[in-house]
N, C-alpha and C positions, 0 to 999 in steps of 0.2 A: 049379299054384297059385301065385296071385299072394303075392309076399312081404307079412306084415301090416304091415311097416314102412311100405310105401307109403301104406296107408290112414292110418296115423297122421301122417305127413308132411301129406298131402294136406288132411287136417282142419286141421290147424295152419295151414297157408297160408289155406285159405279162411276159417276161423272166427276166427283171431286176427290173422295177418299182413294179409290184405285186409279183414277184418270185413265180409264180403259180407252182405248184406241180401236178402230176398226180392223178386224182381222186378228187382234190379240185372243188368247185363250184365259179363262179364268177359273179356278176352281173354287166352287161355293160348296163350303163346308156346313152343313146345315144339322145342328145339333137340337133335337127336342123343340124344333119350330115349326107352326103351323104350315100347312101344304099352301095355303093362300099367299103367305109371304115368300116361300121359295118360288112360286110361280111368278110373283112379281118382279123377282130378283131376275129370273130367266128372260123375262120380257125385258127388262131394262138393258140387260147384257147384248139381247138380239137386236134390240132397236138401235144401237151403234154400230151393227154391223159386227159384233165380237161374238165368241164363241163360249158357251156356258158348258163347263164340266161339274157334274152335280153329285155330291155326295150326301146321303141321308143317315144320321147316326141318332142313336137314342142311348142316354147315359147309362140307363140300366143294363144295356146290352154291353157298353164300354166296360162296366164293372165286371162283368163275366168274363170278358176278353182278357183283363189284366189278372182276375183273381186267381185262374190256373195256368198262367202262362209260363214258359219255359224259354230258355235260350233259343232253342231252334225255332219256337213259334215266332218269338218277337223279332228274330232276325229276319224272318220271311216277310213279317209285317213291315219292318223297316224298307226292305228291299222294293216290294210292292209301292208303297208309299212315296220312296224316293223316286222310283221310275216316273210315277204319275206327276210329282211335284216338278220335275224337270221337264214335264211337257208344256207347263203353263208360264205366263208371264206376271199374272196376278193371282192373289188368293185372299178370300174372304170367308170368314168364319163367324156364323152366327151362334151362340151357345145357350142355348135355354137349359134349364134343369129343374124337373119337378121336385127334385130331392137334392138340396145342395150338400148333403152328406151321404150321397149315394155311395162313394167308395171308401167310407169311413172305416169299413171292416176288412178292407183288403190288406193283405199282409205288407209290411213295410218293405220286406226283401223282394217281393214280387212287384211293389210298385217302383222301387229303385231299379230293378232289373229292366223293367219294360221302359223305363224314362231314360235310361243309358242307351239301351239298344236304339230307341227311336230319336235319340239327341241328332244324328246326322240329317234328318228329315226337317226337323226345327230349325237347325242352323242354316240349311239350303233356302228354306221358305224365308226366313229373316234376312238373309244376306244377298239372296239372288231374285226374289221376287217383290213385286208392289204388293204390301199386305195390309189387310185391315181386319182387326177382330173386335167383336161386340157381343154384349149378351142379348138375351131376349127375355122380355117381362114375363114373369109367370107368377103365380099366387106364392110360391115359395119365396120368390125375391121380395114380393111385397110385403109378406109376413117378416122377413129378416129387415126390412126398411121400417116397420112399425106401421104401416100403411094400408089402406084398403086397396083391392085389385083395381079398381077404376082409377083411384088417386094416384096409384103407382104408375099406371100405364100412361096417364095424362103427364105426370112427372118425366117418364122415360122419353116419351115421343119429344117433348119440349126441349130436354137437354141434349138429345141425341142430334136434333136438327137445328141447334143454335147457328148463329153467324161464326163460324169458326175461321172464315177469312178475316174479319176484325179482330178477333182474338189474336192471329197469328201476326198482325203488324204490332200489336201491343207487347208481345213475347220479344221482339227482337232485342231491344236493351237488356234484358235479363240474358239473353244468350250471350250477347257480347261480354258482358260483366264476368258471367262465369267462364266463358273461354278465356279471359286474360287473368283470371285468378290463379292463385297459388294456394294459400291457406284457407280452410275452411273450419269455423268453429260453432259448435251446436251447444246451445244449452236450454235447458227445460226442467221442471220437476223430474229428479232421478237421471237426469242427462247431463253429461258433459263430455264431448266427443270432439276430437280434433283429427283432422286429415289433409292431405293434399291432392289437388285436381289439376296441378301444373302440366300443361301441354296435353291434356286428354280432351280439350273441346267441349261442347255443350251443344244439344239437339232439341231444336223444337218439335214439340208435339202438338199439332195443331188440326188434328182430325184427319188425318191420312193414315195412320197406323193403328189408332184406336179411336172407338167411338162408345161412350163420350171421351172426350179428350180436355187438354189443358194443364200441361206440365212442360217443364224444360229440365233435361236431364243431362249428367255428366257422370264420372266415375272417379272415385279415389284412387290414387297410385297404390299399387296392391298390398305393399308392406306398410303405408303410411298410415293407418287407422289406429287410433290410441285413445281409450277412455272406455265411457259406457254410455248406453243408451237405453230408455225405458219406453217402450211403445204403449199409447194409450188407447188403441183401438183393437178390435177382436181382428183375428185374420183366419182364413181359411186356407188349407194347404193339402192337397191329395183327400179330399173329403174330410178332414178333421179340422175341427174349430179349435183355437188357441187363443188365450188371453194373458193380460200382463207380462208380455215376453221382455226380459231383459237381457242384453247382450253385452259382454265385457270382451275388450280387444286388448291386443299387445302385438305391435309391430304388424298389423293388418289382420291378424288371426283371430277368430271367436274363441277365446279360452274358456269361456264359462257362459252358459245359456240357461236360464231359468224361466219358469212360467207355468200356466196349466199343461197338463198331460206332458209334463218334463221329458218323459222317456221317449215318448214319439218324437218331439221336438229335437232330441239329440240324436235319433235315429236318423233323421232327416238331414240334420247338419252333417253326419258321418255317411252320407251317401257316396261321396268321394272327397278326395283332397281339396278341391275348389270350393265345397259347399260351405266352409268355414271361413272363405275370404269373400269380399264385398264386390258384386258387379255392376252397381248402379247406385247413383245419389241423385235425387230429384226433387224440384220444388212443385207443388201442385196448387192450383188457384180457379179452377171451374167455378164460377159464381152461384151456379145452381144446385152445387153438391156440398152440403154443409154437414151432413151426418155420416157416420159410416153405416154399412149395411152388410159387412162380411162378403162384400164382393169387389175383387181387387181393381177391376176395370173401372169401377165407380170411386171406391175408395182412395186409390191413389191420386185422384184428382180434386179432392176435398180443397174448398178454399182455405189457404191459412196452414196446409199440411205439408209434409215432407215425408218420402220413403227412403228408406236404405235396404238394400236388397242383397242378402247371402246368395252367392253362386255366379251363374255366367254372365259375363260382360257382353255387351252388344260391340260388335266390331267398328260400329261407327262412333263409339266413345269407349276406347278398349284400354284396358289395363293388363290384358294378357290372361285375366283369369278365366279358366274352363272348368264347366260343372253340368252334371245332367240336372240341378236345381237351379231355378231364378224364383226367390221367393221375396216379394215386394212387401216390407213391414212398414206401417203408417204410424207417424207421430203428428198429431194435430197441436198446433201452438197457440190457437185461438185462447183469450181470456178465459172463457168458460171450460176449458180443457186444461188449463194450468199455466197457459202463457209459454213464453220462450223466445229465443232470439237465434238468427242466422247471421253469422258474420263471414265476409270476404274479405282477406286480408285487413282484419281488425276494423274493418267497417261494418256496421250494423245495417244490412240490407232489408231485413225484415224483422219486425218487433211483434210478439203477440198476434202473428197472422198477417199484419198488415205491412206492405212494401213501404219503405221510409223514403229512400231517394225519389227525387222528382221525376227522373225518367222512367221509374218503374212503378209509380202511382197509378198508371192506367190498367195495371194489372189487379188492382184491389177491386172486390165485388161490385160496389157502387159505380164503378166506370166501365166494367164488361157488360153488364146486363142491358 
């Protein structure tokens, strides 16, 4: 018997996140996902008269694809993928992984080559389709979260099927404040960072593009970032885990990057010129996500967190930075993580992970659950 939660999640993704309509085409990109859920997704698409296009992938195969790639191969993959992406109005990716470190031994130059070659596909998907990306609960994810497989599955379906419409209404005042703001000042242990978001705007993330969701993002003016930031959560990028990353900025550029696996860290930041500039600044507040699990789709939504992102900027909140890299790094500011403040134009809007102004208090965990 198929888990009834599969049907509930599939219908949320098709009808709410992708807002799919009759006659539209959607690419379902299923990576290490049970066949039963892929079937539920296809049925949910067909139930509204839309057309599913299905790709089934496995992370171990993807490792081999990238491990021995070259320019001719990567360019061919790009052309095929881009042709297909242009044929759909929506894209939904469900990304499971039996081993989160599957690509950790892929050479950095191969990873960079493949990422650069495939960037036009990602750009088209982000800017030209209605897209949504989420993980699939696996024992590997449960282990990273320090939970049993059953407990993690229960947590996953609870957080992924929460009332995102209610959350969206509570986000509007934060979006409006960030859209009007000029100066941002972030402080925390090891962190004193200033930049401007003037004229960039801010975007609600209310369950349409990511599941789970719960953030409002903007972007620093490219050359405005000065100071330093010490991230206090682990991060996984291209199959490699990093901890204690510290970035130092001068006029927007990362001039010094330290942390575990420092050589690999700087290799990624040297992928291209844009990788040492910032492409996103965001505040996270999902009330069900309280601790990191080294999975960015969850960690960037942690209540009381923010993330700061070397690399590519989104066109919807754009500072012009372009890169094959987009690496969300997370700082939690709740008291048990060291605390901290976020100021917009000298006003404290969040202290120790709690929103202070009255119009933002509905985003605090006790008011969202």
